C-alpha positions in Angstrom: 0.1 -0.1 -0.3 1.4 3.2 -0.9 1.9 5.7 2.2 -0.8 8.5 2.2 0.2 12.0 0.8 -1.7 14.9 0.5 -4.4 13.3 -1.4 -5.0 11.4 1.1 -7.2 12.3 3.9 -8.6 10.4 7.5 -12.0 10.4 8.1 -13.2 9.5 12.0 -16.7 8.9 11.9 -18.5 9.5 15.0 -16.3 8.7 17.9 -18.8 10.1 20.4 -19.4 9.6 24.2 -23.1 8.1 23.3 -21.9 5.5 21.5 -18.8 4.5 23.7 -19.6 1.8 26.3 -21.4 3.5 29.2 -23.1 5.7 26.4 -26.4 5.7 25.5 -25.8 3.6 22.2 -22.7 2.2 23.9 -20.9 0.0 21.5 -18.8 -3.0 22.9 -15.4 -2.6 22.4 -15.6 0.7 21.2 -13.1 2.2 22.9 -10.7 -0.3 21.9 -10.4 1.4 18.9 -9.3 5.1 20.4 -5.7 3.9 20.5 -4.9 3.3 16.7 -6.9 5.7 15.5 -5.0 8.1 18.2 -1.6 7.3 16.4 -3.5 7.5 12.8 -4.2 11.2 14.0 -0.6 11.9 15.6 0.5 10.5 12.0 -1.9 12.9 9.7 -1.3 15.9 11.9 2.5 15.8 11.9 2.5 15.5 8.2 -0.3 18.2 7.6 -2.5 15.7 6.3 -6.0 16.4 6.0 -8.4 15.2 8.7 -12.1 14.9 9.0 -14.4 14.1 11.9 -18.1 12.9 11.3 -20.7 13.3 14.0 -24.7 12.5 14.6 -25.8 16.2 15.4 -29.0 15.0 16.1 -32.2 17.4 17.3 -34.3 16.5 19.6 -37.6 14.3 18.8 -35.1 12.8 15.4 -36.8 10.2 13.6 -34.5 7.3 14.6 -35.2 7.6 18.2 -38.0 5.0 19.5 -40.1 7.2 20.7 -40.8 8.7 17.3 -40.6 4.8 16.0 -37.2 4.5 15.1 -34.6 1.9 15.9 -32.5 3.6 18.7 -32.5 5.4 22.1 -32.2 8.7 22.2 -28.4 9.7 21.5 -26.0 12.3 20.3 -28.8 15.5 20.7 -26.8 18.4 19.4 -24.8 20.3 22.0 -25.3 17.6 25.1 -22.4 15.6 26.2 -23.1 12.4 25.1 -22.7 14.3 21.3 -19.4 15.4 22.2 -16.6 13.5 20.9 -14.5 11.5 23.6 -12.2 13.5 25.4 -9.6 11.0 24.9 -9.9 11.3 21.2 -6.8 13.7 19.8 -7.9 16.1 17.6 -6.3 19.4 16.5 -8.0 22.4 15.5 -6.9 22.2 11.7 -9.3 19.1 11.5 -12.8 19.5 9.7 -15.9 18.8 11.3 -18.8 17.2 9.5 -22.3 17.2 11.2 -24.4 14.5 10.1 -28.2 13.7 10.3 -29.4 17.0 12.0 -33.0 17.3 10.3 -36.0 15.5 12.6 -37.3 14.2 9.8 -34.3 12.8 8.7 -32.1 9.9 9.1 -28.5 9.8 7.8 -25.8 7.2 8.5 -23.4 8.1 6.1 -21.0 11.1 6.5 -21.6 12.5 3.1 -25.3 11.8 3.5 -26.6 15.6 3.1 -23.6 17.0 4.2 -20.8 19.2 2.7 -18.1 16.5 2.9 -18.0 15.3 -0.6 -17.6 18.8 -1.9 -14.7 19.2 0.9 -12.9 16.4 -0.2 -13.2 17.8 -4.2 -12.2 21.2 -3.3 -9.0 19.6 -1.3 -8.3 17.2 -4.5 -9.1 14.1 -2.1 -8.3 11.0 -4.0 -8.7 8.3 -1.3 -10.5 8.0 2.3 -9.1 6.4 5.0 -12.0 5.3 7.3 -12.0 4.5 11.1 -14.8 4.8 13.8 -17.9 3.5 14.5 -19.9 1.6 14.1 -18.7 -0.5 11.3 -21.8 -2.0 10.1 -23.9 1.4 10.3 -21.9 4.6 9.9 -18.7 3.0 8.7 -20.8 1.0 5.8 -22.7 3.9 4.6 -20.4 6.2 4.3 -17.6 3.7 2.6 -20.4 2.7 0.1 -21.4 6.6 -0.5 -17.6 7.8 -0.9 -16.9 4.9 -3.3 -20.1 6.4 -5.4 -18.5 9.5 -5.2 -15.7 7.7 -7.1 -12.9 7.6 -4.2 -10.9 5.2 -2.9 -11.4 3.9 0.0 -9.5 2.0 3.0 -11.2 0.6 5.7 -9.2 0.4 8.6 -10.0 -2.9 10.4 -8.7 -2.3 13.5 -9.8 1.4 14.0 -13.3 0.4 13.3 -16.0 -1.9 15.8 -19.5 -3.1 15.2 -22.9 -3.0 16.9 -23.6 -6.5 15.9 -27.1 -6.4 16.7 -27.0 -9.8 14.8 -24.0 -11.9 15.2 -21.9 -11.4 12.2 -23.4 -8.0 11.0 -19.5 -6.3 11.3 -18.0 -9.1 9.3 -21.4 -9.0 6.8 -21.0 -4.9 6.5 -17.0 -5.9 5.5 -17.4 -8.1 3.0 -19.9 -5.5 1.5 -17.4 -2.9 1.4 -14.9 -5.0 -0.3 -17.9 -6.1 -2.5 -17.9 -2.2 -3.2 -14.4 -2.1 -3.6 -13.2 -0.5 -0.5 -9.7 -1.6 0.2 -9.4 -3.8 3.8 -6.1 -2.5 5.8 -5.5 -1.7 9.4 -4.1 1.4 11.0 -0.8 -0.4 12.3 0.1 -1.3 8.7 -0.9 2.3 7.3 1.3 3.5 10.0 4.3 1.6 9.3 3.7 2.4 5.6 4.0 6.1 6.7 7.5 5.4 8.5 8.7 3.3 5.9 11.7 5.5 4.1 10.8 7.5 1.1 
């Protein structure tokens, strides 16, 4: 794998308090991805490469909430503690934050669905997107598919994502679907090794 360069962006999907253990929609094992994501963030920041952070940023009464007939408990309501990025996430001032699912009547799992992300990537000349974050079988899956539909090369970092697994095996099925869509699968560890190798 070619080491990431100026045409490669890192996208960290929805590493928010409500999605980690103890949160309103906590994902078992979700906290294990923080270390590899922080290592990736450090490497991207050191090289001044572009970083994007997506977040669910729901209004009160969002259609995905159970009280409105949706599948999920109330989570990631805009401006609340649950919607904040995890305190240990090593973000930097230059990182671009993308808020999604901001309309009460419309859900959006993908970071490219109804957001300015696709245009922001185009303006910056981004050709390849490295994706980490939560959750493999929902927002990572949808984001990877939409990125491929936007003609981007996509690398899913398997040691830096984690699945909800509402049904056993959902995460594995999501990864297989992403591969079938043309996404590559690598790891944070392999990416970091490529970045550290002599030119």
